[in-house]
gemmi code that builds the backbone of each chain (N, CA, C; Angstrom):
import gemmi

chains = {
    "A": [
        ("MET", (109.071, 102.641, 85.076), (108.871, 102.294, 86.488), (109.208, 100.835, 86.733)),
        ("LYS", (109.935, 100.591, 87.780), (110.169, 99.197, 88.163), (109.204, 98.835, 89.298)),
        ("HIS", (108.661, 97.677, 89.220), (107.641, 97.295, 90.192), (107.863, 95.883, 90.702)),
        ("PRO", (108.848, 95.706, 91.598), (109.053, 94.380, 92.171), (107.774, 93.838, 92.806)),
        ("GLN", (106.894, 94.763, 93.218), (105.689, 94.315, 93.880), (104.789, 93.535, 92.935)),
        ("SER", (104.961, 93.770, 91.619), (104.113, 93.055, 90.685), (104.453, 91.567, 90.665)),
        ("SER", (105.557, 91.181, 91.308), (105.850, 89.761, 91.413), (105.204, 89.151, 92.654)),
        ("LEU", (104.565, 89.959, 93.455), (103.765, 89.446, 94.567), (102.492, 88.822, 94.010)),
        ("PRO", (101.879, 87.905, 94.744), (100.576, 87.388, 94.288), (99.564, 88.529, 94.200)),
        ("PRO", (98.578, 88.418, 93.304), (97.597, 89.499, 93.159), (96.904, 89.808, 94.476)),
        ("GLY", (96.718, 91.082, 94.747), (95.996, 91.491, 95.947), (96.893, 91.797, 97.135)),
        ("PHE", (98.181, 91.449, 97.033), (99.098, 91.740, 98.139), (99.788, 93.072, 97.905)),
        ("ARG", (99.902, 93.851, 98.970), (100.486, 95.187, 98.854), (101.351, 95.497, 100.063)),
        ("PHE", (102.277, 96.439, 99.863), (103.100, 96.912, 100.972), (102.358, 98.042, 101.662)),
        ("HIS", (101.712, 97.731, 102.783), (100.948, 98.715, 103.547), (101.404, 98.661, 104.998)),
        ("PRO", (102.621, 99.109, 105.272), (103.152, 98.956, 106.628), (102.518, 99.931, 107.617)),
        ("THR", (102.451, 99.535, 108.872), (102.116, 100.483, 109.933), (103.383, 101.290, 110.239)),
        ("ASP", (103.208, 102.411, 110.925), (104.377, 103.208, 111.317), (105.344, 102.366, 112.147)),
        ("GLU", (104.780, 101.591, 113.057), (105.606, 100.749, 113.929), (106.421, 99.744, 113.109)),
        ("GLU", (105.799, 99.119, 112.137), (106.521, 98.165, 111.290), (107.632, 98.849, 110.501)),
        ("LEU", (107.332, 100.050, 110.008), (108.346, 100.784, 109.238), (109.590, 101.037, 110.081)),
        ("ILE", (109.385, 101.446, 111.329), (110.518, 101.764, 112.197), (111.256, 100.494, 112.609)),
        ("LEU", (110.511, 99.531, 113.138), (111.159, 98.355, 113.729), (111.764, 97.428, 112.676)),
        ("HIS", (111.070, 97.249, 111.568), (111.525, 96.235, 110.615), (112.301, 96.804, 109.439)),
        ("TYR", (112.213, 98.100, 109.243), (112.921, 98.675, 108.100), (113.930, 99.748, 108.519)),
        ("LEU", (113.491, 100.822, 109.179), (114.434, 101.902, 109.493), (115.514, 101.454, 110.478)),
        ("LYS", (115.123, 100.722, 111.517), (116.122, 100.265, 112.502), (117.150, 99.350, 111.853)),
        ("LYS", (116.694, 98.496, 110.947), (117.621, 97.583, 110.276), (118.517, 98.348, 109.310)),
        ("LYS", (117.941, 99.360, 108.700), (118.744, 100.213, 107.831), (119.880, 100.864, 108.618)),
        ("LEU", (119.552, 101.411, 109.788), (120.543, 102.140, 110.581), (121.633, 101.214, 111.109)),
        ("SER", (121.281, 99.961, 111.383), (122.275, 99.037, 111.929), (122.860, 98.144, 110.835)),
        ("SER", (122.548, 98.498, 109.582), (123.026, 97.719, 108.431), (122.715, 96.232, 108.559)),
        ("SER", (121.626, 95.913, 109.239), (121.196, 94.514, 109.331), (120.520, 94.107, 108.025)),
        ("PRO", (120.490, 92.811, 107.765), (119.818, 92.375, 106.534), (118.328, 92.705, 106.584)),
        ("PHE", (117.780, 93.010, 105.426), (116.399, 93.425, 105.297), (115.473, 92.256, 105.066)),
        ("PRO", (114.234, 92.375, 105.531), (113.268, 91.329, 105.165), (113.066, 91.274, 103.655)),
        ("VAL", (113.067, 92.442, 103.000), (112.829, 92.466, 101.562), (113.179, 93.877, 101.084)),
        ("SER", (113.737, 93.999, 99.882), (114.191, 95.317, 99.436), (113.051, 96.050, 98.751)),
        ("ILE", (112.182, 96.595, 99.563), (110.986, 97.249, 99.055), (111.117, 98.766, 99.183)),
        ("ILE", (112.129, 99.236, 99.933), (112.307, 100.672, 100.141), (113.612, 101.110, 99.503)),
        ("THR", (113.515, 102.019, 98.568), (114.675, 102.463, 97.800), (115.428, 103.573, 98.536)),
        ("ASP", (116.748, 103.614, 98.359), (117.545, 104.746, 98.830), (117.468, 105.857, 97.808)),
        ("VAL", (116.887, 106.966, 98.189), (116.783, 108.108, 97.283), (116.981, 109.375, 98.098)),
        ("ASP", (117.901, 110.229, 97.676), (118.017, 111.544, 98.317), (116.883, 112.398, 97.761)),
        ("ILE", (115.778, 112.431, 98.502), (114.575, 113.070, 97.956), (114.777, 114.565, 97.727)),
        ("TYR", (115.783, 115.146, 98.383), (116.002, 116.593, 98.242), (116.690, 116.943, 96.925)),
        ("LYS", (117.131, 115.939, 96.198), (117.735, 116.192, 94.889), (116.689, 116.247, 93.787)),
        ("PHE", (115.447, 115.954, 94.142), (114.395, 115.848, 93.126), (113.184, 116.697, 93.496)),
        ("ASP", (112.269, 116.774, 92.556), (110.970, 117.362, 92.851), (109.993, 116.229, 93.167)),
        ("PRO", (108.975, 116.538, 93.968), (108.091, 115.451, 94.423), (107.475, 114.639, 93.289)),
        ("TRP", (107.139, 115.317, 92.193), (106.484, 114.586, 91.098), (107.438, 113.636, 90.369)),
        ("ASP", (108.731, 113.762, 90.638), (109.673, 112.815, 90.035), (109.922, 111.595, 90.931)),
        ("LEU", (109.399, 111.638, 92.145), (109.721, 110.574, 93.108), (109.006, 109.234, 92.858)),
        ("PRO", (107.729, 109.237, 92.492), (107.067, 107.935, 92.331), (107.822, 106.975, 91.404)),
        ("ASP", (108.405, 107.505, 90.344), (109.153, 106.647, 89.419), (110.361, 105.985, 90.063)),
        ("LYS", (110.837, 106.566, 91.162), (112.038, 106.028, 91.802), (111.719, 105.024, 92.889)),
        ("ALA", (110.442, 104.798, 93.129), (110.040, 103.888, 94.199), (110.041, 102.446, 93.719)),
        ("ALA", (110.270, 101.531, 94.646), (110.269, 100.112, 94.308), (108.851, 99.594, 94.141)),
        ("SER", (107.890, 100.310, 94.665), (106.509, 99.853, 94.571), (105.580, 100.962, 95.012)),
        ("GLY", (104.315, 100.730, 94.838), (103.351, 101.677, 95.368), (102.453, 102.249, 94.302)),
        ("GLU", (101.245, 102.575, 94.728), (100.270, 103.148, 93.815), (99.874, 104.544, 94.258)),
        ("LYS", (99.706, 104.706, 95.570), (99.338, 106.014, 96.097), (100.308, 106.483, 97.169)),
        ("GLU", (101.166, 105.577, 97.617), (102.158, 105.918, 98.638), (103.472, 105.309, 98.206)),
        ("TRP", (104.565, 106.031, 98.463), (105.876, 105.548, 98.066), (106.820, 105.684, 99.248)),
        ("TYR", (107.703, 104.740, 99.403), (108.590, 104.721, 100.569), (110.034, 104.854, 100.126)),
        ("PHE", (110.783, 105.742, 100.808), (112.199, 105.940, 100.514), (112.987, 106.051, 101.803)),
        ("PHE", (114.250, 105.645, 101.743), (115.221, 106.040, 102.745), (115.959, 107.237, 102.175)),
        ("SER", (115.950, 108.359, 102.904), (116.607, 109.555, 102.397), (117.487, 110.146, 103.480)),
        ("PRO", (118.707, 110.572, 103.124), (119.564, 111.200, 104.140), (119.020, 112.572, 104.523)),
        ("ARG", (119.320, 112.993, 105.745), (118.977, 114.338, 106.201), (120.167, 115.245, 105.970)),
        ("ASP", (119.889, 116.510, 105.731), (120.962, 117.479, 105.556), (120.761, 118.598, 106.584)),
        ("ARG", (121.860, 119.270, 106.962), (121.742, 120.374, 107.916), (121.964, 121.715, 107.242)),
        ("LYS", (121.289, 122.719, 107.772), (121.448, 124.068, 107.238), (122.842, 124.587, 107.531)),
        ("TYR", (123.302, 124.377, 108.767), (124.625, 124.829, 109.186), (125.374, 123.641, 109.781)),
        ("PRO", (126.657, 123.521, 109.456), (127.403, 122.317, 109.847), (127.289, 121.999, 111.335)),
        ("ASN", (127.261, 123.023, 112.199), (127.222, 122.745, 113.632), (125.829, 122.890, 114.242)),
        ("GLY", (124.848, 123.186, 113.416), (123.498, 123.397, 113.951), (122.655, 122.145, 113.847)),
        ("THR", (121.437, 122.262, 114.336), (120.541, 121.108, 114.271), (119.432, 121.332, 113.247)),
        ("ARG", (119.331, 122.580, 112.738), (118.216, 122.844, 111.818), (118.411, 122.097, 110.507)),
        ("PRO", (117.356, 121.470, 110.045), (117.487, 120.681, 108.821), (117.475, 121.561, 107.576)),
        ("ASN", (118.178, 121.119, 106.572), (118.123, 121.757, 105.260), (117.185, 120.955, 104.391)),
        ("ARG", (116.073, 121.565, 104.025), (115.090, 120.813, 103.247), (114.841, 121.449, 101.886)),
        ("ALA", (115.873, 122.146, 101.394), (115.776, 122.661, 100.034), (115.794, 121.487, 99.061)),
        ("ALA", (114.961, 121.584, 98.042), (114.898, 120.499, 97.052), (115.127, 121.092, 95.665)),
        ("ALA", (114.898, 120.315, 94.633), (115.275, 120.723, 93.283), (114.726, 122.103, 92.912)),
        ("SER", (113.416, 122.237, 92.821), (112.870, 123.539, 92.412), (111.968, 124.115, 93.506)),
        ("GLY", (112.258, 123.756, 94.753), (111.456, 124.274, 95.855), (112.030, 123.829, 97.182)),
        ("TYR", (111.186, 123.716, 98.175), (111.656, 123.265, 99.486), (110.509, 122.597, 100.238)),
        ("TRP", (110.866, 121.759, 101.194), (109.897, 121.066, 102.046), (109.809, 121.787, 103.389)),
        ("LYS", (108.617, 121.869, 103.921), (108.425, 122.553, 105.194), (107.500, 121.722, 106.076)),
        ("ALA", (107.879, 121.603, 107.351), (107.059, 120.808, 108.278), (105.703, 121.451, 108.470)),
        ("THR", (104.693, 120.621, 108.619), (103.339, 121.124, 108.845), (102.653, 120.255, 109.891)),
        ("GLY", (101.697, 120.812, 110.570), (100.922, 120.029, 111.541), (101.739, 119.630, 112.750)),
        ("THR", (101.220, 118.656, 113.457), (101.840, 118.209, 114.703), (102.585, 116.912, 114.457)),
        ("ASP", (103.782, 116.824, 115.022), (104.514, 115.567, 114.923), (103.744, 114.461, 115.643)),
        ("LYS", (103.819, 113.265, 115.078), (103.125, 112.131, 115.698), (104.158, 111.180, 116.304)),
        ("VAL", (103.997, 110.905, 117.581), (104.914, 109.979, 118.242), (104.520, 108.549, 117.896)),
        ("ILE", (105.485, 107.771, 117.458), (105.219, 106.372, 117.127), (105.636, 105.499, 118.302)),
        ("VAL", (104.696, 104.687, 118.734), (104.848, 103.924, 119.971), (104.871, 102.444, 119.648)),
        ("THR", (105.688, 101.696, 120.350), (105.600, 100.248, 120.267), (105.296, 99.724, 121.660)),
        ("SER", (104.541, 98.651, 121.719), (104.255, 98.090, 123.033), (104.694, 96.650, 123.070)),
        ("SER", (105.265, 96.253, 124.198), (105.705, 94.871, 124.329), (105.277, 94.351, 125.692)),
        ("MET", (105.076, 93.052, 125.755), (104.690, 92.423, 127.012), (105.943, 92.100, 127.795)),
        ("VAL", (105.960, 92.548, 129.038), (107.096, 92.218, 129.896), (106.593, 91.276, 130.985)),
        ("ASP", (107.282, 90.155, 131.129), (106.839, 89.104, 132.062), (106.474, 89.655, 133.430)),
        ("GLY", (105.231, 89.424, 133.815), (104.803, 89.765, 135.170), (104.577, 91.245, 135.384)),
        ("ARG", (104.877, 92.070, 134.366), (104.682, 93.494, 134.568), (103.677, 94.067, 133.567)),
        ("GLY", (103.115, 93.205, 132.760), (102.129, 93.670, 131.790), (102.767, 94.361, 130.612)),
        ("GLU", (102.006, 95.250, 130.008), (102.423, 95.865, 128.758), (103.265, 97.111, 129.014)),
        ("VAL", (104.343, 97.233, 128.266), (105.197, 98.413, 128.381), (105.226, 99.142, 127.044)),
        ("GLN", (104.998, 100.437, 127.077), (105.009, 101.227, 125.851), (106.319, 101.993, 125.721)),
        ("GLU", (106.788, 102.090, 124.511), (108.054, 102.777, 124.273), (107.916, 103.666, 123.036)),
        ("ASN", (108.363, 104.907, 123.145), (108.374, 105.788, 121.978), (109.571, 105.435, 121.110)),
        ("ILE", (109.331, 105.150, 119.862), (110.438, 104.717, 119.011), (110.741, 105.698, 117.888)),
        ("ALA", (109.837, 106.622, 117.621), (110.113, 107.537, 116.508), (109.136, 108.707, 116.542)),
        ("VAL", (109.451, 109.697, 115.753), (108.551, 110.828, 115.553), (108.288, 110.933, 114.051)),
        ("LYS", (107.015, 111.040, 113.698), (106.625, 111.126, 112.288), (106.290, 112.574, 111.964)),
        ("LYS", (106.943, 113.106, 110.964), (106.702, 114.489, 110.560), (105.999, 114.523, 109.208)),
        ("ALA", (105.122, 115.465, 109.035), (104.508, 115.696, 107.720), (105.171, 116.927, 107.114)),
        ("LEU", (105.621, 116.803, 105.877), (106.252, 117.925, 105.186), (105.431, 118.281, 103.950)),
        ("VAL", (105.353, 119.570, 103.675), (104.661, 120.052, 102.478), (105.706, 120.655, 101.543)),
        ("PHE", (105.535, 120.430, 100.259), (106.484, 120.976, 99.291), (106.001, 122.330, 98.772)),
        ("TYR", (106.894, 123.325, 98.794), (106.602, 124.641, 98.232), (107.526, 124.888, 97.056)),
        ("LYS", (106.986, 125.416, 95.994), (107.850, 125.793, 94.871), (108.574, 127.096, 95.195)),
        ("GLY", (109.743, 127.263, 94.604), (110.472, 128.513, 94.782), (111.598, 128.384, 95.798)),
        ("ARG", (112.183, 129.540, 96.143), (113.328, 129.524, 97.052), (112.865, 129.522, 98.500)),
        ("PRO", (113.556, 128.786, 99.354), (113.170, 128.773, 100.764), (113.345, 130.163, 101.383)),
        ("PRO", (112.450, 130.588, 102.315), (112.591, 131.883, 102.975), (113.847, 131.896, 103.846)),
        ("LYS", (114.426, 133.084, 103.989), (115.647, 133.211, 104.814), (115.305, 133.114, 106.300)),
        ("GLY", (116.266, 132.713, 107.087), (116.145, 132.837, 108.552), (115.475, 131.673, 109.234)),
    ],
    "B": [
        ("MET", (93.994, 81.249, 116.263), (93.935, 81.800, 114.909), (95.153, 81.385, 114.101)),
        ("LYS", (94.906, 80.980, 112.895), (96.035, 80.689, 112.006), (96.279, 81.918, 111.128)),
        ("HIS", (97.513, 82.245, 110.959), (97.838, 83.470, 110.230), (98.968, 83.247, 109.244)),
        ("PRO", (98.655, 82.607, 108.111), (99.696, 82.427, 107.091), (100.333, 83.756, 106.701)),
        ("GLN", (99.532, 84.840, 106.851), (100.073, 86.125, 106.442), (101.270, 86.530, 107.300)),
        ("SER", (101.357, 85.974, 108.497), (102.477, 86.348, 109.345), (103.791, 85.822, 108.774)),
        ("SER", (103.721, 84.947, 107.763), (104.951, 84.510, 107.124), (105.334, 85.449, 105.978)),
        ("LEU", (104.506, 86.420, 105.694), (104.873, 87.463, 104.738), (105.889, 88.390, 105.389)),
        ("PRO", (106.694, 89.086, 104.582), (107.592, 90.081, 105.182), (106.772, 91.152, 105.905)),
        ("PRO", (107.344, 91.769, 106.938), (106.599, 92.787, 107.686), (106.107, 93.897, 106.762)),
        ("GLY", (104.889, 94.337, 106.983), (104.349, 95.455, 106.218), (103.540, 95.042, 105.004)),
        ("PHE", (103.589, 93.753, 104.649), (102.816, 93.300, 103.487), (101.475, 92.754, 103.947)),
        ("ARG", (100.446, 93.104, 103.201), (99.089, 92.684, 103.573), (98.289, 92.305, 102.338)),
        ("PHE", (97.256, 91.511, 102.585), (96.328, 91.153, 101.513), (95.252, 92.225, 101.456)),
        ("HIS", (95.377, 93.146, 100.526), (94.429, 94.244, 100.351), (93.986, 94.279, 98.897)),
        ("PRO", (93.222, 93.291, 98.465), (92.884, 93.216, 97.046), (91.844, 94.251, 96.629)),
        ("THR", (91.893, 94.657, 95.391), (90.791, 95.440, 94.826), (89.658, 94.471, 94.469)),
        ("ASP", (88.466, 95.006, 94.247), (87.351, 94.151, 93.844), (87.686, 93.407, 92.558)),
        ("GLU", (88.301, 94.109, 91.639), (88.659, 93.504, 90.355), (89.638, 92.334, 90.544)),
        ("GLU", (90.629, 92.527, 91.401), (91.586, 91.451, 91.664), (90.906, 90.241, 92.300)),
        ("LEU", (89.994, 90.528, 93.226), (89.277, 89.429, 93.888), (88.534, 88.571, 92.878)),
        ("ILE", (87.857, 89.222, 91.937), (87.075, 88.476, 90.951), (87.982, 87.752, 89.962)),
        ("LEU", (88.910, 88.487, 89.369), (89.700, 87.909, 88.280), (90.713, 86.880, 88.770)),
        ("HIS", (91.356, 87.154, 89.890), (92.453, 86.280, 90.311), (92.057, 85.249, 91.349)),
        ("TYR", (90.926, 85.443, 91.985), (90.531, 84.487, 93.017), (89.183, 83.819, 92.716)),
        ("LEU", (88.103, 84.593, 92.589), (86.792, 83.951, 92.405), (86.705, 83.194, 91.084)),
        ("LYS", (87.183, 83.790, 90.005), (87.118, 83.110, 88.700), (87.922, 81.816, 88.709)),
        ("LYS", (89.076, 81.843, 89.379), (89.890, 80.630, 89.453), (89.227, 79.586, 90.327)),
        ("LYS", (88.587, 80.054, 91.370), (87.830, 79.141, 92.228), (86.752, 78.424, 91.420)),
        ("LEU", (86.013, 79.188, 90.626), (84.890, 78.619, 89.885), (85.353, 77.653, 88.807)),
        ("SER", (86.533, 77.907, 88.241), (87.029, 77.028, 87.183), (88.016, 75.998, 87.736)),
        ("SER", (88.109, 75.941, 89.067), (89.043, 75.008, 89.725), (90.469, 75.143, 89.205)),
        ("SER", (90.821, 76.345, 88.774), (92.210, 76.576, 88.356), (93.094, 76.723, 89.589)),
        ("PRO", (94.389, 76.494, 89.405), (95.290, 76.671, 90.552), (95.300, 78.127, 91.015)),
        ("PHE", (95.462, 78.297, 92.295), (95.414, 79.614, 92.912), (96.774, 80.249, 93.008)),
        ("PRO", (96.832, 81.586, 92.962), (98.114, 82.232, 93.208), (98.616, 81.926, 94.615)),
        ("VAL", (97.717, 81.872, 95.581), (98.128, 81.635, 96.959), (96.863, 81.332, 97.756)),
        ("SER", (96.953, 80.458, 98.752), (95.730, 80.063, 99.464), (95.488, 81.013, 100.631)),
        ("ILE", (94.958, 82.156, 100.284), (94.742, 83.204, 101.278), (93.259, 83.324, 101.626)),
        ("ILE", (92.396, 82.695, 100.837), (90.947, 82.780, 101.063), (90.414, 81.403, 101.439)),
        ("THR", (89.853, 81.313, 102.610), (89.370, 80.035, 103.143), (87.971, 79.713, 102.630)),
        ("ASP", (87.665, 78.426, 102.458), (86.298, 77.979, 102.182), (85.545, 77.868, 103.490)),
        ("VAL", (84.545, 78.684, 103.670), (83.734, 78.634, 104.888), (82.284, 78.884, 104.502)),
        ("ASP", (81.388, 78.014, 104.927), (79.960, 78.294, 104.742), (79.559, 79.283, 105.826)),
        ("ILE", (79.592, 80.562, 105.460), (79.412, 81.593, 106.493), (78.022, 81.528, 107.126)),
        ("TYR", (77.061, 80.881, 106.463), (75.702, 80.813, 107.005), (75.574, 79.783, 108.131)),
        ("LYS", (76.611, 79.011, 108.330), (76.586, 78.059, 109.446), (77.064, 78.704, 110.742)),
        ("PHE", (77.528, 79.957, 110.647), (78.149, 80.598, 111.812), (77.532, 81.958, 112.091)),
        ("ASP", (77.916, 82.529, 113.200), (77.583, 83.917, 113.485), (78.771, 84.781, 113.084)),
        ("PRO", (78.501, 86.040, 112.738), (79.590, 86.866, 112.195), (80.803, 86.980, 113.117)),
        ("TRP", (80.535, 87.021, 114.441), (81.661, 87.190, 115.362), (82.542, 85.950, 115.450)),
        ("ASP", (82.073, 84.832, 114.894), (82.899, 83.621, 114.888), (83.747, 83.515, 113.619)),
        ("LEU", (83.493, 84.408, 112.673), (84.147, 84.260, 111.370), (85.626, 84.668, 111.345)),
        ("PRO", (86.016, 85.752, 112.014), (87.427, 86.152, 111.908), (88.403, 85.028, 112.233)),
        ("ASP", (88.073, 84.202, 113.215), (88.962, 83.090, 113.575), (89.128, 82.078, 112.459)),
        ("LYS", (88.197, 82.070, 111.532), (88.246, 81.071, 110.463), (88.971, 81.583, 109.218)),
        ("ALA", (89.395, 82.818, 109.275), (90.048, 83.410, 108.106), (91.527, 83.059, 108.084)),
        ("ALA", (92.062, 83.030, 106.882), (93.483, 82.732, 106.730), (94.343, 83.935, 107.094)),
        ("SER", (93.757, 85.103, 107.111), (94.535, 86.302, 107.416), (93.589, 87.456, 107.606)),
        ("GLY", (94.121, 88.582, 108.008), (93.299, 89.770, 108.082), (93.241, 90.349, 109.472)),
        ("GLU", (93.107, 91.655, 109.517), (93.029, 92.355, 110.785), (91.691, 93.052, 110.937)),
        ("LYS", (91.233, 93.662, 109.842), (89.942, 94.338, 109.889), (88.996, 93.831, 108.799)),
        ("GLU", (89.538, 93.065, 107.886), (88.721, 92.502, 106.812), (89.117, 91.046, 106.654)),
        ("TRP", (88.123, 90.191, 106.383), (88.390, 88.769, 106.235), (87.731, 88.290, 104.961)),
        ("TYR", (88.390, 87.389, 104.263), (87.877, 86.922, 102.972), (87.543, 85.444, 103.035)),
        ("PHE", (86.371, 85.083, 102.517), (85.946, 83.689, 102.469), (85.313, 83.384, 101.124)),
        ("PHE", (85.431, 82.126, 100.711), (84.553, 81.599, 99.677), (83.427, 80.888, 100.384)),
        ("SER", (82.188, 81.275, 100.100), (81.054, 80.658, 100.777), (80.011, 80.256, 99.743)),
        ("PRO", (79.421, 79.052, 99.893), (78.369, 78.664, 98.938), (77.099, 79.478, 99.177)),
        ("ARG", (76.305, 79.640, 98.134), (75.007, 80.288, 98.254), (73.935, 79.216, 98.445)),
        ("ASP", (72.897, 79.576, 99.130), (71.797, 78.644, 99.320), (70.524, 79.308, 98.807)),
        ("ARG", (69.520, 78.493, 98.403), (68.261, 79.060, 97.913), (67.139, 78.817, 98.906)),
        ("LYS", (66.214, 79.754, 98.937), (65.049, 79.604, 99.808), (64.181, 78.450, 99.336)),
        ("TYR", (63.937, 78.407, 98.029), (63.104, 77.354, 97.447), (63.890, 76.683, 96.331)),
        ("PRO", (63.820, 75.358, 96.241), (64.665, 74.607, 95.298), (64.603, 75.140, 93.873)),
        ("ASN", (63.407, 75.585, 93.430), (63.295, 76.032, 92.038), (63.310, 77.553, 91.901)),
        ("GLY", (63.467, 78.262, 92.990), (63.419, 79.720, 92.940), (64.806, 80.325, 92.858)),
        ("THR", (64.850, 81.649, 92.766), (66.139, 82.318, 92.702), (66.438, 83.072, 94.000)),
        ("ARG", (65.462, 83.167, 94.894), (65.694, 83.934, 96.115), (66.701, 83.231, 97.008)),
        ("PRO", (67.652, 83.980, 97.508), (68.688, 83.358, 98.327), (68.189, 83.080, 99.743)),
        ("ASN", (68.719, 82.049, 100.336), (68.483, 81.768, 101.744), (69.688, 82.265, 102.534)),
        ("ARG", (69.485, 83.272, 103.337), (70.614, 83.854, 104.064), (70.449, 83.725, 105.569)),
        ("ALA", (69.683, 82.704, 105.970), (69.585, 82.422, 107.405), (70.941, 81.936, 107.902)),
        ("ALA", (71.338, 82.397, 109.073), (72.621, 81.996, 109.642), (72.391, 81.415, 111.038)),
        ("ALA", (73.452, 81.185, 111.766), (73.337, 80.455, 113.033), (72.272, 81.040, 113.963)),
        ("SER", (72.461, 82.247, 114.435), (71.490, 82.807, 115.365), (70.852, 84.079, 114.805)),
        ("GLY", (70.773, 84.163, 113.478), (70.176, 85.341, 112.862), (70.113, 85.168, 111.362)),
        ("TYR", (70.139, 86.269, 110.645), (70.091, 86.185, 109.180), (70.775, 87.419, 108.578)),
        ("TRP", (71.219, 87.283, 107.347), (71.859, 88.369, 106.613), (70.851, 88.972, 105.646)),
        ("LYS", (70.894, 90.285, 105.507), (69.957, 90.948, 104.616), (70.698, 91.993, 103.786)),
        ("ALA", (70.394, 92.022, 102.512), (71.076, 92.971, 101.620), (70.724, 94.400, 102.008)),
        ("THR", (71.692, 95.285, 101.868), (71.455, 96.696, 102.173), (72.141, 97.556, 101.122)),
        ("GLY", (71.648, 98.755, 100.931), (72.290, 99.685, 100.009), (72.168, 99.248, 98.561)),
        ("THR", (72.982, 99.847, 97.742), (72.922, 99.596, 96.302), (74.040, 98.645, 95.905)),
        ("ASP", (73.723, 97.697, 95.057), (74.762, 96.805, 94.543), (75.773, 97.617, 93.739)),
        ("LYS", (77.028, 97.190, 93.830), (78.077, 97.891, 93.083), (78.562, 96.993, 91.948)),
        ("VAL", (78.521, 97.531, 90.750), (78.997, 96.750, 89.603), (80.520, 96.827, 89.556)),
        ("ILE", (81.161, 95.688, 89.451), (82.619, 95.648, 89.368), (83.021, 95.519, 87.909)),
        ("VAL", (83.888, 96.415, 87.508), (84.223, 96.567, 86.095), (85.693, 96.251, 85.891)),
        ("THR", (86.008, 95.623, 84.801), (87.416, 95.483, 84.424), (87.595, 96.145, 83.073)),
        ("SER", (88.752, 96.721, 82.850), (88.973, 97.334, 81.548), (90.224, 96.750, 80.933)),
        ("SER", (90.150, 96.516, 79.659), (91.307, 95.962, 78.962), (91.526, 96.734, 77.670)),
        ("MET", (92.779, 96.776, 77.254), (93.110, 97.461, 76.005), (92.921, 96.483, 74.854)),
        ("VAL", (92.177, 96.914, 73.872), (92.001, 96.082, 72.685), (92.708, 96.769, 71.526)),
        ("ASP", (93.547, 96.018, 70.855), (94.396, 96.561, 69.797), (93.616, 97.436, 68.811)),
        ("GLY", (94.030, 98.687, 68.721), (93.450, 99.564, 67.721), (92.059, 100.060, 68.049)),
        ("ARG", (91.475, 99.545, 69.136), (90.128, 99.981, 69.460), (90.054, 100.684, 70.807)),
        ("GLY", (91.207, 100.831, 71.433), (91.225, 101.516, 72.726), (90.753, 100.631, 73.853)),
        ("GLU", (90.251, 101.290, 74.886), (89.925, 100.587, 76.115), (88.499, 100.034, 76.059)),
        ("VAL", (88.334, 98.807, 76.503), (87.011, 98.201, 76.564), (86.685, 97.846, 78.010)),
        ("GLN", (85.504, 98.244, 78.450), (85.102, 97.944, 79.820), (84.126, 96.781, 79.843)),
        ("GLU", (84.256, 95.957, 80.856), (83.396, 94.786, 80.962), (82.940, 94.639, 82.407)),
        ("ASN", (81.646, 94.417, 82.589), (81.119, 94.141, 83.931), (81.422, 92.694, 84.281)),
        ("ILE", (82.091, 92.490, 85.402), (82.475, 91.123, 85.744), (81.794, 90.603, 87.005)),
        ("ALA", (81.212, 91.487, 87.781), (80.597, 91.007, 89.026), (79.715, 92.089, 89.618)),
        ("VAL", (78.910, 91.667, 90.584), (78.114, 92.603, 91.368), (78.467, 92.388, 92.829)),
        ("LYS", (78.767, 93.480, 93.518), (79.149, 93.392, 94.928), (77.964, 93.808, 95.785)),
        ("LYS", (77.573, 92.940, 96.679), (76.447, 93.226, 97.560), (76.939, 93.451, 98.982)),
        ("ALA", (76.292, 94.343, 99.691), (76.565, 94.519, 101.124), (75.425, 93.869, 101.898)),
        ("LEU", (75.773, 93.033, 102.862), (74.763, 92.372, 103.690), (74.952, 92.806, 105.143)),
        ("VAL", (73.848, 92.963, 105.841), (73.877, 93.287, 107.267), (73.337, 92.085, 108.032)),
        ("PHE", (73.931, 91.796, 109.176), (73.466, 90.669, 109.983), (72.451, 91.136, 111.018)),
        ("TYR", (71.312, 90.432, 111.077), (70.290, 90.701, 112.101), (70.176, 89.491, 112.996)),
        ("LYS", (70.075, 89.715, 114.289), (69.817, 88.598, 115.208), (68.360, 88.200, 115.142)),
        ("GLY", (68.086, 86.949, 115.408), (66.699, 86.479, 115.469), (66.294, 85.724, 114.223)),
        ("ARG", (64.996, 85.448, 114.107), (64.510, 84.662, 112.978), (64.225, 85.557, 111.792)),
        ("PRO", (64.535, 85.091, 110.590), (64.242, 85.911, 109.401), (62.741, 86.121, 109.239)),
        ("PRO", (62.308, 87.300, 108.783), (60.870, 87.542, 108.560), (60.338, 86.660, 107.437)),
        ("LYS", (59.092, 86.305, 107.509), (58.475, 85.457, 106.472), (58.227, 86.254, 105.197)),
        ("GLY", (58.202, 85.540, 104.067), (57.721, 86.124, 102.814), (58.703, 86.953, 102.070)),
    ],
}
model = gemmi.Model(1)
for chain_id, residues in chains.items():
    chain = gemmi.Chain(chain_id)
    for i, (resn, *xyz) in enumerate(residues, 1):
        res = gemmi.Residue()
        res.name, res.seqid = resn, gemmi.SeqId(i, " ")
        for name, pos in zip(("N", "CA", "C"), xyz):
            atom = gemmi.Atom()
            atom.name, atom.element = name, gemmi.Element(name[0])
            atom.pos, atom.b_iso = gemmi.Position(*pos), 0.0
            res.add_atom(atom)
        chain.add_residue(res)
    model.add_chain(chain)
structure = gemmi.Structure()
structure.add_model(model)
structure.setup_entities()
């Protein structure tokens, strides 16, 4: 395991809020802007099984962060392909909208939806058809 | 409020374990060794009320860390004096022993008690006698 975080002073950890993850990491990733710090590894998580992922993370003890490409089931469709090494990932629960708020001069606070957070569960075996 | 932590990259926070607090911060404080980073302020918390303390912290959103001197009720006694600005602090619950474990060559893991963590509750008004 590589742990760049171990070069941080003791007691410091990468514990981002959803808003920080989107604004400071994912948005910069998408626009190829320079990163504040390379703490999130590029890993195609669908090529692996979940128990192999922690070793591929740049840091973390109970949570691990990755940038992973999305795949589609059908080239022209929108349905995601979430088959993984020896199983598949399936969405569960309710998506959570991630909101950022900013102060606009003279108009008070403005809220903006910036992302949707999905929870996926891993199932062993072949994904069901259809 | 001063927030040195805001100079950290986004998503990084000071979230130490009890063991880290003792070994990397309190022990160094007591031996006047150099610190990894000045994230814990010296504040005599008994001179203030709890709601005034967050502003005096070097960082933190829901938790704040201070080094504070202890005071005694009687010069030759061991009972602590925990009177504060407009009230007093009183111990509650069970003390938690903080343990560190280290590997000793050929003898496996050795555990050592390094500190006791107390929870205090703040009460308004004058401390009860006796």
